[in-house]
mmCIF file as Biopython writes it, N, C-alpha, C and O atoms, coordinates in Angstrom:
data_model
#
loop_
_atom_site.group_PDB
_atom_site.id
_atom_site.type_symbol
_atom_site.label_atom_id
_atom_site.label_alt_id
_atom_site.label_comp_id
_atom_site.label_asym_id
_atom_site.label_entity_id
_atom_site.label_seq_id
_atom_site.pdbx_PDB_ins_code
_atom_site.Cartn_x
_atom_site.Cartn_y
_atom_site.Cartn_z
_atom_site.occupancy
_atom_site.B_iso_or_equiv
_atom_site.auth_seq_id
_atom_site.auth_asym_id
_atom_site.pdbx_PDB_model_num
ATOM 1   N N  . MET A ? 1  ? 43.511 -21.969 -5.873  1.0 0.0 1  A 1 
ATOM 2   C CA . MET A ? 1  ? 42.044 -21.833 -5.799  1.0 0.0 1  A 1 
ATOM 3   C C  . MET A ? 1  ? 42.052 -21.799 -7.302  1.0 0.0 1  A 1 
ATOM 4   O O  . MET A ? 1  ? 43.053 -21.618 -7.995  1.0 0.0 1  A 1 
ATOM 5   N N  . ASP A ? 2  ? 40.959 -21.973 -7.682  1.0 0.0 2  A 1 
ATOM 6   C CA . ASP A ? 2  ? 40.472 -22.095 -9.755  1.0 0.0 2  A 1 
ATOM 7   C C  . ASP A ? 2  ? 39.699 -20.445 -9.527  1.0 0.0 2  A 1 
ATOM 8   O O  . ASP A ? 2  ? 38.750 -20.003 -8.880  1.0 0.0 2  A 1 
ATOM 9   N N  . GLU A ? 3  ? 40.558 -19.990 -10.311 1.0 0.0 3  A 1 
ATOM 10  C CA . GLU A ? 3  ? 39.499 -18.168 -10.133 1.0 0.0 3  A 1 
ATOM 11  C C  . GLU A ? 3  ? 38.428 -18.173 -10.979 1.0 0.0 3  A 1 
ATOM 12  O O  . GLU A ? 3  ? 37.406 -17.499 -10.851 1.0 0.0 3  A 1 
ATOM 13  N N  . ASP A ? 4  ? 38.835 -19.389 -12.340 1.0 0.0 4  A 1 
ATOM 14  C CA . ASP A ? 4  ? 36.977 -19.391 -13.393 1.0 0.0 4  A 1 
ATOM 15  C C  . ASP A ? 4  ? 35.979 -19.683 -12.212 1.0 0.0 4  A 1 
ATOM 16  O O  . ASP A ? 4  ? 35.022 -18.935 -12.013 1.0 0.0 4  A 1 
ATOM 17  N N  . VAL A ? 5  ? 36.299 -21.109 -11.210 1.0 0.0 5  A 1 
ATOM 18  C CA . VAL A ? 5  ? 35.453 -21.510 -10.345 1.0 0.0 5  A 1 
ATOM 19  C C  . VAL A ? 5  ? 34.562 -20.391 -9.184  1.0 0.0 5  A 1 
ATOM 20  O O  . VAL A ? 5  ? 33.425 -20.429 -8.713  1.0 0.0 5  A 1 
ATOM 21  N N  . PHE A ? 6  ? 35.809 -19.360 -9.020  1.0 0.0 6  A 1 
ATOM 22  C CA . PHE A ? 6  ? 35.580 -18.938 -7.563  1.0 0.0 6  A 1 
ATOM 23  C C  . PHE A ? 6  ? 34.423 -17.376 -8.168  1.0 0.0 6  A 1 
ATOM 24  O O  . PHE A ? 6  ? 33.481 -16.912 -7.525  1.0 0.0 6  A 1 
ATOM 25  N N  . ASN A ? 7  ? 34.980 -16.842 -9.681  1.0 0.0 7  A 1 
ATOM 26  C CA . ASN A ? 7  ? 34.823 -16.189 -9.827  1.0 0.0 7  A 1 
ATOM 27  C C  . ASN A ? 7  ? 32.755 -16.489 -10.506 1.0 0.0 7  A 1 
ATOM 28  O O  . ASN A ? 7  ? 32.145 -15.420 -10.530 1.0 0.0 7  A 1 
ATOM 29  N N  . ILE A ? 8  ? 32.021 -17.558 -10.893 1.0 0.0 8  A 1 
ATOM 30  C CA . ILE A ? 8  ? 31.062 -18.213 -11.138 1.0 0.0 8  A 1 
ATOM 31  C C  . ILE A ? 8  ? 30.570 -18.461 -10.069 1.0 0.0 8  A 1 
ATOM 32  O O  . ILE A ? 8  ? 29.341 -18.393 -10.047 1.0 0.0 8  A 1 
ATOM 33  N N  . GLN A ? 9  ? 31.075 -18.733 -9.136  1.0 0.0 9  A 1 
ATOM 34  C CA . GLN A ? 9  ? 30.274 -18.783 -7.803  1.0 0.0 9  A 1 
ATOM 35  C C  . GLN A ? 9  ? 29.823 -17.342 -7.041  1.0 0.0 9  A 1 
ATOM 36  O O  . GLN A ? 9  ? 28.644 -17.068 -6.816  1.0 0.0 9  A 1 
ATOM 37  N N  . LEU A ? 10 ? 30.726 -16.648 -6.757  1.0 0.0 10 A 1 
ATOM 38  C CA . LEU A ? 10 ? 30.976 -15.411 -6.818  1.0 0.0 10 A 1 
ATOM 39  C C  . LEU A ? 10 ? 29.909 -15.004 -7.728  1.0 0.0 10 A 1 
ATOM 40  O O  . LEU A ? 10 ? 28.866 -14.965 -7.075  1.0 0.0 10 A 1 
ATOM 41  N N  . ARG A ? 11 ? 29.726 -14.712 -8.845  1.0 0.0 11 A 1 
ATOM 42  C CA . ARG A ? 11 ? 28.352 -13.909 -9.478  1.0 0.0 11 A 1 
ATOM 43  C C  . ARG A ? 11 ? 27.203 -14.418 -9.090  1.0 0.0 11 A 1 
ATOM 44  O O  . ARG A ? 11 ? 26.276 -13.665 -8.792  1.0 0.0 11 A 1 
ATOM 45  N N  . LYS A ? 12 ? 27.046 -16.150 -9.016  1.0 0.0 12 A 1 
ATOM 46  C CA . LYS A ? 12 ? 26.293 -17.029 -8.598  1.0 0.0 12 A 1 
ATOM 47  C C  . LYS A ? 12 ? 25.497 -16.471 -7.565  1.0 0.0 12 A 1 
ATOM 48  O O  . LYS A ? 12 ? 24.315 -16.392 -7.899  1.0 0.0 12 A 1 
ATOM 49  N N  . PHE A ? 13 ? 25.681 -16.164 -6.718  1.0 0.0 13 A 1 
ATOM 50  C CA . PHE A ? 13 ? 25.519 -15.745 -4.835  1.0 0.0 13 A 1 
ATOM 51  C C  . PHE A ? 13 ? 24.940 -14.077 -4.959  1.0 0.0 13 A 1 
ATOM 52  O O  . PHE A ? 13 ? 23.797 -13.735 -4.657  1.0 0.0 13 A 1 
ATOM 53  N N  . LEU A ? 14 ? 26.043 -13.138 -5.486  1.0 0.0 14 A 1 
ATOM 54  C CA . LEU A ? 14 ? 25.577 -12.367 -5.834  1.0 0.0 14 A 1 
ATOM 55  C C  . LEU A ? 14 ? 24.344 -11.792 -6.445  1.0 0.0 14 A 1 
ATOM 56  O O  . LEU A ? 14 ? 23.593 -10.977 -5.908  1.0 0.0 14 A 1 
ATOM 57  N N  . LYS A ? 15 ? 24.178 -12.544 -8.154  1.0 0.0 15 A 1 
ATOM 58  C CA . LYS A ? 15 ? 22.715 -12.533 -8.398  1.0 0.0 15 A 1 
ATOM 59  C C  . LYS A ? 15 ? 21.617 -12.884 -7.825  1.0 0.0 15 A 1 
ATOM 60  O O  . LYS A ? 15 ? 20.597 -12.236 -8.061  1.0 0.0 15 A 1 
ATOM 61  N N  . LYS A ? 16 ? 21.595 -13.879 -7.032  1.0 0.0 16 A 1 
ATOM 62  C CA . LYS A ? 16 ? 21.101 -14.687 -5.918  1.0 0.0 16 A 1 
ATOM 63  C C  . LYS A ? 16 ? 20.568 -13.679 -5.279  1.0 0.0 16 A 1 
ATOM 64  O O  . LYS A ? 16 ? 19.409 -13.289 -5.419  1.0 0.0 16 A 1 
ATOM 65  N N  . VAL A ? 17 ? 21.678 -13.065 -4.304  1.0 0.0 17 A 1 
ATOM 66  C CA . VAL A ? 17 ? 21.176 -11.995 -3.186  1.0 0.0 17 A 1 
ATOM 67  C C  . VAL A ? 17 ? 20.346 -10.488 -3.748  1.0 0.0 17 A 1 
ATOM 68  O O  . VAL A ? 17 ? 19.526 -9.809  -3.130  1.0 0.0 17 A 1 
ATOM 69  N N  . GLY A ? 18 ? 20.813 -10.319 -4.905  1.0 0.0 18 A 1 
ATOM 70  C CA . GLY A ? 18 ? 20.260 -9.204  -5.757  1.0 0.0 18 A 1 
ATOM 71  C C  . GLY A ? 18 ? 18.661 -9.394  -6.415  1.0 0.0 18 A 1 
ATOM 72  O O  . GLY A ? 18 ? 17.816 -8.510  -6.557  1.0 0.0 18 A 1 
ATOM 73  N N  . ILE A ? 19 ? 18.573 -10.606 -6.703  1.0 0.0 19 A 1 
ATOM 74  C CA . ILE A ? 19 ? 16.891 -10.717 -7.267  1.0 0.0 19 A 1 
ATOM 75  C C  . ILE A ? 19 ? 16.237 -11.102 -5.814  1.0 0.0 19 A 1 
ATOM 76  O O  . ILE A ? 19 ? 15.365 -10.390 -5.316  1.0 0.0 19 A 1 
ATOM 77  N N  . GLN A ? 20 ? 16.702 -12.221 -5.211  1.0 0.0 20 A 1 
ATOM 78  C CA . GLN A ? 20 ? 15.469 -12.102 -3.367  1.0 0.0 20 A 1 
ATOM 79  C C  . GLN A ? 20 ? 15.596 -10.648 -3.231  1.0 0.0 20 A 1 
ATOM 80  O O  . GLN A ? 20 ? 14.576 -10.119 -3.670  1.0 0.0 20 A 1 
ATOM 81  N N  . SER A ? 21 ? 16.672 -9.565  -2.680  1.0 0.0 21 A 1 
ATOM 82  C CA . SER A ? 21 ? 16.740 -8.617  -2.048  1.0 0.0 21 A 1 
ATOM 83  C C  . SER A ? 21 ? 15.546 -7.855  -2.877  1.0 0.0 21 A 1 
ATOM 84  O O  . SER A ? 21 ? 14.706 -7.288  -2.178  1.0 0.0 21 A 1 
ATOM 85  N N  . GLN A ? 22 ? 15.411 -7.796  -4.111  1.0 0.0 22 A 1 
ATOM 86  C CA . GLN A ? 22 ? 15.246 -7.112  -4.995  1.0 0.0 22 A 1 
ATOM 87  C C  . GLN A ? 22 ? 13.524 -7.282  -4.630  1.0 0.0 22 A 1 
ATOM 88  O O  . GLN A ? 22 ? 12.908 -6.323  -4.167  1.0 0.0 22 A 1 
ATOM 89  N N  . ARG A ? 23 ? 12.656 -8.991  -4.976  1.0 0.0 23 A 1 
ATOM 90  C CA . ARG A ? 23 ? 11.779 -9.257  -4.304  1.0 0.0 23 A 1 
ATOM 91  C C  . ARG A ? 23 ? 11.042 -9.141  -3.165  1.0 0.0 23 A 1 
ATOM 92  O O  . ARG A ? 23 ? 9.816  -9.198  -3.265  1.0 0.0 23 A 1 
ATOM 93  N N  . GLU A ? 24 ? 11.773 -8.924  -1.647  1.0 0.0 24 A 1 
ATOM 94  C CA . GLU A ? 24 ? 11.655 -8.471  -1.149  1.0 0.0 24 A 1 
ATOM 95  C C  . GLU A ? 24 ? 11.393 -7.324  -0.446  1.0 0.0 24 A 1 
ATOM 96  O O  . GLU A ? 24 ? 10.721 -7.390  0.584   1.0 0.0 24 A 1 
ATOM 97  N N  . ILE A ? 25 ? 11.828 -6.274  -0.854  1.0 0.0 25 A 1 
ATOM 98  C CA . ILE A ? 25 ? 11.803 -5.069  -1.045  1.0 0.0 25 A 1 
ATOM 99  C C  . ILE A ? 25 ? 10.378 -4.935  -1.651  1.0 0.0 25 A 1 
ATOM 100 O O  . ILE A ? 25 ? 9.472  -4.747  -0.839  1.0 0.0 25 A 1 
ATOM 101 N N  . GLU A ? 26 ? 10.085 -4.999  -2.858  1.0 0.0 26 A 1 
ATOM 102 C CA . GLU A ? 26 ? 8.987  -4.694  -3.678  1.0 0.0 26 A 1 
ATOM 103 C C  . GLU A ? 26 ? 7.805  -5.543  -3.144  1.0 0.0 26 A 1 
ATOM 104 O O  . GLU A ? 26 ? 6.720  -5.434  -3.716  1.0 0.0 26 A 1 
ATOM 105 N N  . GLN A ? 27 ? 7.885  -6.057  -2.497  1.0 0.0 27 A 1 
ATOM 106 C CA . GLN A ? 27 ? 6.545  -6.456  -1.979  1.0 0.0 27 A 1 
ATOM 107 C C  . GLN A ? 27 ? 6.345  -5.972  -0.569  1.0 0.0 27 A 1 
ATOM 108 O O  . GLN A ? 27 ? 5.218  -5.839  -0.091  1.0 0.0 27 A 1 
ATOM 109 N N  . ALA A ? 28 ? 7.209  -5.768  -0.056  1.0 0.0 28 A 1 
ATOM 110 C CA . ALA A ? 28 ? 7.428  -5.044  1.285   1.0 0.0 28 A 1 
ATOM 111 C C  . ALA A ? 28 ? 6.769  -3.691  0.810   1.0 0.0 28 A 1 
ATOM 112 O O  . ALA A ? 28 ? 5.688  -3.542  1.378   1.0 0.0 28 A 1 
ATOM 113 N N  . VAL A ? 29 ? 7.097  -2.590  -0.107  1.0 0.0 29 A 1 
ATOM 114 C CA . VAL A ? 29 ? 6.482  -1.689  -0.306  1.0 0.0 29 A 1 
ATOM 115 C C  . VAL A ? 29 ? 5.083  -1.730  -0.643  1.0 0.0 29 A 1 
ATOM 116 O O  . VAL A ? 29 ? 4.052  -1.307  -0.120  1.0 0.0 29 A 1 
ATOM 117 N N  . ARG A ? 30 ? 5.498  -2.643  -2.117  1.0 0.0 30 A 1 
ATOM 118 C CA . ARG A ? 30 ? 2.988  -2.777  -2.403  1.0 0.0 30 A 1 
ATOM 119 C C  . ARG A ? 30 ? 2.768  -2.698  -1.275  1.0 0.0 30 A 1 
ATOM 120 O O  . ARG A ? 30 ? 2.411  -1.568  -0.939  1.0 0.0 30 A 1 
ATOM 121 N N  . THR A ? 31 ? 2.841  -3.718  -0.177  1.0 0.0 31 A 1 
ATOM 122 C CA . THR A ? 31 ? 2.027  -4.473  1.102   1.0 0.0 31 A 1 
ATOM 123 C C  . THR A ? 31 ? 2.192  -2.616  1.639   1.0 0.0 31 A 1 
ATOM 124 O O  . THR A ? 31 ? 1.315  -1.766  1.485   1.0 0.0 31 A 1 
ATOM 125 N N  . GLY A ? 32 ? 3.196  -2.457  2.101   1.0 0.0 32 A 1 
ATOM 126 C CA . GLY A ? 32 ? 2.890  -0.918  2.811   1.0 0.0 32 A 1 
ATOM 127 C C  . GLY A ? 32 ? 2.093  0.359   2.022   1.0 0.0 32 A 1 
ATOM 128 O O  . GLY A ? 32 ? 1.358  1.268   2.408   1.0 0.0 32 A 1 
ATOM 129 N N  . VAL A ? 33 ? 2.457  0.074   1.145   1.0 0.0 33 A 1 
ATOM 130 C CA . VAL A ? 33 ? 1.188  1.364   0.144   1.0 0.0 33 A 1 
ATOM 131 C C  . VAL A ? 33 ? 0.169  0.852   0.232   1.0 0.0 33 A 1 
ATOM 132 O O  . VAL A ? 33 ? -0.518 1.451   1.059   1.0 0.0 33 A 1 
ATOM 133 N N  . ALA A ? 34 ? -0.595 -0.425  -0.427  1.0 0.0 34 A 1 
ATOM 134 C CA . ALA A ? 34 ? -1.583 -0.718  -0.420  1.0 0.0 34 A 1 
ATOM 135 C C  . ALA A ? 34 ? -2.275 -0.775  1.293   1.0 0.0 34 A 1 
ATOM 136 O O  . ALA A ? 34 ? -3.376 -1.312  1.172   1.0 0.0 34 A 1 
ATOM 137 N N  . SER A ? 35 ? -2.099 -0.526  2.358   1.0 0.0 35 A 1 
ATOM 138 C CA . SER A ? 35 ? -2.551 -0.970  3.515   1.0 0.0 35 A 1 
ATOM 139 C C  . SER A ? 35 ? -2.531 0.253   4.128   1.0 0.0 35 A 1 
ATOM 140 O O  . SER A ? 35 ? -2.964 0.257   5.280   1.0 0.0 35 A 1 
ATOM 141 N N  . GLY A ? 36 ? -2.000 1.698   3.501   1.0 0.0 36 A 1 
ATOM 142 C CA . GLY A ? 36 ? -1.778 2.749   4.006   1.0 0.0 36 A 1 
ATOM 143 C C  . GLY A ? 36 ? -0.692 3.108   5.021   1.0 0.0 36 A 1 
ATOM 144 O O  . GLY A ? 36 ? -0.412 4.295   5.185   1.0 0.0 36 A 1 
ATOM 145 N N  . LYS A ? 37 ? 0.107  1.888   5.901   1.0 0.0 37 A 1 
ATOM 146 C CA . LYS A ? 37 ? 1.106  2.475   6.137   1.0 0.0 37 A 1 
ATOM 147 C C  . LYS A ? 37 ? 2.480  3.071   5.720   1.0 0.0 37 A 1 
ATOM 148 O O  . LYS A ? 37 ? 3.443  3.420   6.403   1.0 0.0 37 A 1 
ATOM 149 N N  . LEU A ? 38 ? 2.231  3.078   4.192   1.0 0.0 38 A 1 
ATOM 150 C CA . LEU A ? 38 ? 3.300  3.769   3.526   1.0 0.0 38 A 1 
ATOM 151 C C  . LEU A ? 38 ? 2.617  4.881   2.551   1.0 0.0 38 A 1 
ATOM 152 O O  . LEU A ? 38 ? 1.426  4.729   2.279   1.0 0.0 38 A 1 
ATOM 153 N N  . ASP A ? 39 ? 3.128  5.683   2.165   1.0 0.0 39 A 1 
ATOM 154 C CA . ASP A ? 39 ? 1.993  7.247   1.488   1.0 0.0 39 A 1 
ATOM 155 C C  . ASP A ? 39 ? 2.773  7.188   0.157   1.0 0.0 39 A 1 
ATOM 156 O O  . ASP A ? 39 ? 2.560  8.146   -0.586  1.0 0.0 39 A 1 
ATOM 157 N N  . GLY A ? 40 ? 3.752  6.123   -0.350  1.0 0.0 40 A 1 
ATOM 158 C CA . GLY A ? 40 ? 4.508  5.840   -1.696  1.0 0.0 40 A 1 
ATOM 159 C C  . GLY A ? 40 ? 5.651  7.634   -1.720  1.0 0.0 40 A 1 
ATOM 160 O O  . GLY A ? 40 ? 6.221  7.894   -2.779  1.0 0.0 40 A 1 
ATOM 161 N N  . THR A ? 41 ? 5.803  8.558   -0.595  1.0 0.0 41 A 1 
ATOM 162 C CA . THR A ? 41 ? 6.483  9.474   -0.749  1.0 0.0 41 A 1 
ATOM 163 C C  . THR A ? 41 ? 8.068  9.233   -0.042  1.0 0.0 41 A 1 
ATOM 164 O O  . THR A ? 41 ? 9.044  9.976   -0.142  1.0 0.0 41 A 1 
ATOM 165 N N  . GLU A ? 42 ? 7.971  8.171   0.561   1.0 0.0 42 A 1 
ATOM 166 C CA . GLU A ? 42 ? 8.898  8.171   1.985   1.0 0.0 42 A 1 
ATOM 167 C C  . GLU A ? 42 ? 10.557 7.725   1.221   1.0 0.0 42 A 1 
ATOM 168 O O  . GLU A ? 42 ? 10.632 7.090   0.169   1.0 0.0 42 A 1 
ATOM 169 N N  . VAL A ? 43 ? 11.359 8.047   1.742   1.0 0.0 43 A 1 
ATOM 170 C CA . VAL A ? 43 ? 12.828 7.230   1.630   1.0 0.0 43 A 1 
ATOM 171 C C  . VAL A ? 43 ? 12.816 6.685   2.878   1.0 0.0 43 A 1 
ATOM 172 O O  . VAL A ? 43 ? 12.603 7.027   4.041   1.0 0.0 43 A 1 
ATOM 173 N N  . LEU A ? 44 ? 13.263 5.257   1.939   1.0 0.0 44 A 1 
ATOM 174 C CA . LEU A ? 44 ? 13.501 4.166   3.257   1.0 0.0 44 A 1 
ATOM 175 C C  . LEU A ? 44 ? 14.792 3.977   3.505   1.0 0.0 44 A 1 
ATOM 176 O O  . LEU A ? 44 ? 15.559 4.264   2.586   1.0 0.0 44 A 1 
ATOM 177 N N  . LYS A ? 45 ? 15.415 3.414   4.883   1.0 0.0 45 A 1 
ATOM 178 C CA . LYS A ? 45 ? 16.497 3.436   4.769   1.0 0.0 45 A 1 
ATOM 179 C C  . LYS A ? 45 ? 16.520 1.728   5.044   1.0 0.0 45 A 1 
ATOM 180 O O  . LYS A ? 45 ? 15.938 0.962   5.811   1.0 0.0 45 A 1 
ATOM 181 N N  . ALA A ? 46 ? 17.355 1.629   4.154   1.0 0.0 46 A 1 
ATOM 182 C CA . ALA A ? 46 ? 17.707 -0.392  3.888   1.0 0.0 46 A 1 
ATOM 183 C C  . ALA A ? 46 ? 19.065 -0.442  4.297   1.0 0.0 46 A 1 
ATOM 184 O O  . ALA A ? 46 ? 19.831 0.518   4.221   1.0 0.0 46 A 1 
ATOM 185 N N  . SER A ? 47 ? 19.423 -1.807  4.825   1.0 0.0 47 A 1 
ATOM 186 C CA . SER A ? 47 ? 20.815 -2.195  5.219   1.0 0.0 47 A 1 
ATOM 187 C C  . SER A ? 47 ? 20.866 -3.610  4.801   1.0 0.0 47 A 1 
ATOM 188 O O  . SER A ? 47 ? 19.851 -4.295  4.925   1.0 0.0 47 A 1 
ATOM 189 N N  . VAL A ? 48 ? 22.044 -4.152  4.276   1.0 0.0 48 A 1 
ATOM 190 C CA . VAL A ? 48 ? 22.133 -5.067  4.444   1.0 0.0 48 A 1 
ATOM 191 C C  . VAL A ? 48 ? 23.798 -5.788  5.173   1.0 0.0 48 A 1 
ATOM 192 O O  . VAL A ? 48 ? 24.853 -5.157  5.109   1.0 0.0 48 A 1 
ATOM 193 N N  . GLN A ? 49 ? 23.692 -6.979  5.724   1.0 0.0 49 A 1 
ATOM 194 C CA . GLN A ? 49 ? 24.961 -7.031  6.524   1.0 0.0 49 A 1 
ATOM 195 C C  . GLN A ? 49 ? 25.574 -8.434  6.019   1.0 0.0 49 A 1 
ATOM 196 O O  . GLN A ? 49 ? 25.038 -9.535  5.893   1.0 0.0 49 A 1 
ATOM 197 N N  . LEU A ? 50 ? 27.222 -7.888  5.714   1.0 0.0 50 A 1 
ATOM 198 C CA . LEU A ? 50 ? 27.564 -9.018  4.934   1.0 0.0 50 A 1 
ATOM 199 C C  . LEU A ? 50 ? 28.877 -10.171 5.159   1.0 0.0 50 A 1 
ATOM 200 O O  . LEU A ? 50 ? 30.014 -10.081 4.695   1.0 0.0 50 A 1 
ATOM 201 N N  . LYS A ? 51 ? 28.392 -11.102 5.896   1.0 0.0 51 A 1 
ATOM 202 C CA . LYS A ? 51 ? 29.443 -11.917 6.752   1.0 0.0 51 A 1 
ATOM 203 C C  . LYS A ? 51 ? 29.912 -12.934 5.977   1.0 0.0 51 A 1 
ATOM 204 O O  . LYS A ? 51 ? 29.151 -13.469 5.171   1.0 0.0 51 A 1 
ATOM 205 N N  . LEU A ? 52 ? 31.366 -13.387 6.125   1.0 0.0 52 A 1 
ATOM 206 C CA . LEU A ? 52 ? 31.495 -14.399 5.065   1.0 0.0 52 A 1 
ATOM 207 C C  . LEU A ? 52 ? 32.541 -15.603 6.008   1.0 0.0 52 A 1 
ATOM 208 O O  . LEU A ? 52 ? 33.769 -15.687 5.984   1.0 0.0 52 A 1 
ATOM 209 N N  . SER A ? 53 ? 31.700 -16.315 6.679   1.0 0.0 53 A 1 
ATOM 210 C CA . SER A ? 53 ? 32.378 -17.611 7.233   1.0 0.0 53 A 1 
ATOM 211 C C  . SER A ? 53 ? 33.907 -17.959 7.225   1.0 0.0 53 A 1 
ATOM 212 O O  . SER A ? 53 ? 34.099 -17.750 6.027   1.0 0.0 53 A 1 
ATOM 213 N N  . GLY A ? 54 ? 34.674 -18.198 7.528   1.0 0.0 54 A 1 
ATOM 214 C CA . GLY A ? 54 ? 36.429 -18.110 8.016   1.0 0.0 54 A 1 
ATOM 215 C C  . GLY A ? 54 ? 36.858 -17.327 7.425   1.0 0.0 54 A 1 
ATOM 216 O O  . GLY A ? 54 ? 38.042 -17.431 7.104   1.0 0.0 54 A 1 
ATOM 217 N N  . THR A ? 55 ? 36.033 -16.105 6.983   1.0 0.0 55 A 1 
ATOM 218 C CA . THR A ? 55 ? 36.955 -14.547 7.163   1.0 0.0 55 A 1 
ATOM 219 C C  . THR A ? 55 ? 36.896 -13.750 7.928   1.0 0.0 55 A 1 
ATOM 220 O O  . THR A ? 55 ? 36.205 -14.181 8.851   1.0 0.0 55 A 1 
ATOM 221 N N  . GLU A ? 56 ? 37.366 -12.359 8.206   1.0 0.0 56 A 1 
ATOM 222 C CA . GLU A ? 56 ? 37.369 -11.330 9.159   1.0 0.0 56 A 1 
ATOM 223 C C  . GLU A ? 56 ? 35.507 -10.229 8.358   1.0 0.0 56 A 1 
ATOM 224 O O  . GLU A ? 56 ? 34.669 -9.480  8.861   1.0 0.0 56 A 1 
ATOM 225 N N  . VAL A ? 57 ? 35.768 -10.841 6.910   1.0 0.0 57 A 1 
ATOM 226 C CA . VAL A ? 57 ? 34.393 -9.990  6.348   1.0 0.0 57 A 1 
ATOM 227 C C  . VAL A ? 57 ? 33.033 -9.928  7.363   1.0 0.0 57 A 1 
ATOM 228 O O  . VAL A ? 57 ? 32.299 -10.879 7.631   1.0 0.0 57 A 1 
ATOM 229 N N  . ASP A ? 58 ? 32.917 -8.585  7.831   1.0 0.0 58 A 1 
ATOM 230 C CA . ASP A ? 58 ? 31.693 -8.595  8.577   1.0 0.0 58 A 1 
ATOM 231 C C  . ASP A ? 58 ? 31.014 -7.051  8.338   1.0 0.0 58 A 1 
ATOM 232 O O  . ASP A ? 58 ? 30.916 -6.245  9.263   1.0 0.0 58 A 1 
ATOM 233 N N  . VAL A ? 59 ? 30.542 -6.757  6.889   1.0 0.0 59 A 1 
ATOM 234 C CA . VAL A ? 59 ? 30.219 -5.490  6.606   1.0 0.0 59 A 1 
ATOM 235 C C  . VAL A ? 59 ? 28.662 -5.366  6.574   1.0 0.0 59 A 1 
ATOM 236 O O  . VAL A ? 59 ? 27.856 -6.181  6.125   1.0 0.0 59 A 1 
ATOM 237 N N  . MET A ? 60 ? 28.353 -3.752  7.351   1.0 0.0 60 A 1 
ATOM 238 C CA . MET A ? 60 ? 27.390 -3.273  6.932   1.0 0.0 60 A 1 
ATOM 239 C C  . MET A ? 60 ? 27.065 -2.338  6.073   1.0 0.0 60 A 1 
ATOM 240 O O  . MET A ? 60 ? 27.614 -1.249  6.239   1.0 0.0 60 A 1 
ATOM 241 N N  . ILE A ? 61 ? 25.634 -2.558  4.379   1.0 0.0 61 A 1 
ATOM 242 C CA . ILE A ? 61 ? 26.132 -2.076  3.463   1.0 0.0 61 A 1 
ATOM 243 C C  . ILE A ? 61 ? 24.727 -0.696  3.548   1.0 0.0 61 A 1 
ATOM 244 O O  . ILE A ? 61 ? 23.802 -1.181  2.897   1.0 0.0 61 A 1 
ATOM 245 N N  . GLU A ? 62 ? 24.489 0.071   3.832   1.0 0.0 62 A 1 
ATOM 246 C CA . GLU A ? 62 ? 23.479 1.563   3.584   1.0 0.0 62 A 1 
ATOM 247 C C  . GLU A ? 62 ? 23.155 2.245   2.814   1.0 0.0 62 A 1 
ATOM 248 O O  . GLU A ? 62 ? 23.898 3.004   2.192   1.0 0.0 62 A 1 
ATOM 249 N N  . ASP A ? 63 ? 21.855 2.121   2.663   1.0 0.0 63 A 1 
ATOM 250 C CA . ASP A ? 63 ? 21.670 3.221   1.422   1.0 0.0 63 A 1 
ATOM 251 C C  . ASP A ? 63 ? 19.978 4.252   1.096   1.0 0.0 63 A 1 
ATOM 252 O O  . ASP A ? 63 ? 19.217 4.032   0.154   1.0 0.0 63 A 1 
ATOM 253 N N  . ASP A ? 64 ? 19.888 4.745   1.589   1.0 0.0 64 A 1 
ATOM 254 C CA . ASP A ? 64 ? 18.388 4.975   0.990   1.0 0.0 64 A 1 
ATOM 255 C C  . ASP A ? 64 ? 17.845 4.575   -0.620  1.0 0.0 64 A 1 
ATOM 256 O O  . ASP A ? 64 ? 18.532 4.483   -1.637  1.0 0.0 64 A 1 
ATOM 257 N N  . ILE A ? 65 ? 16.212 4.356   -0.438  1.0 0.0 65 A 1 
ATOM 258 C CA . ILE A ? 65 ? 15.543 4.077   -1.764  1.0 0.0 65 A 1 
ATOM 259 C C  . ILE A ? 65 ? 14.793 4.940   -1.126  1.0 0.0 65 A 1 
ATOM 260 O O  . ILE A ? 65 ? 14.691 5.088   0.091   1.0 0.0 65 A 1 
ATOM 261 N N  . LYS A ? 66 ? 14.020 5.777   -2.381  1.0 0.0 66 A 1 
ATOM 262 C CA . LYS A ? 66 ? 13.546 7.098   -2.720  1.0 0.0 66 A 1 
ATOM 263 C C  . LYS A ? 66 ? 12.048 6.225   -2.886  1.0 0.0 66 A 1 
ATOM 264 O O  . LYS A ? 66 ? 12.130 4.999   -2.802  1.0 0.0 66 A 1 
ATOM 265 N N  . LEU A ? 67 ? 11.310 6.562   -3.012  1.0 0.0 67 A 1 
ATOM 266 C CA . LEU A ? 67 ? 9.832  6.450   -3.393  1.0 0.0 67 A 1 
ATOM 267 C C  . LEU A ? 67 ? 9.307  6.840   -4.432  1.0 0.0 67 A 1 
ATOM 268 O O  . LEU A ? 67 ? 8.622  6.224   -5.249  1.0 0.0 67 A 1 
ATOM 269 N N  . SER A ? 68 ? 9.687  8.054   -4.395  1.0 0.0 68 A 1 
ATOM 270 C CA . SER A ? 68 ? 8.986  8.938   -5.665  1.0 0.0 68 A 1 
ATOM 271 C C  . SER A ? 68 ? 9.995  10.552  -5.619  1.0 0.0 68 A 1 
ATOM 272 O O  . SER A ? 68 ? 9.756  11.453  -6.422  1.0 0.0 68 A 1 
#
């Protein structure tokens, strides 16, 4: 395994996940506030499931997102 290639590829994947996740969450929250489904004071439960084919990795990552 080439450690440099692996490191670059892993960073690219994590950057993509972070950017796309942030956009989706921001859009969902803004839409929820605009429609009145959210009042902007909630604490939202967020979760992401990480799987890696060819390995035993299957991890649920959970946290709260406070809106105010």
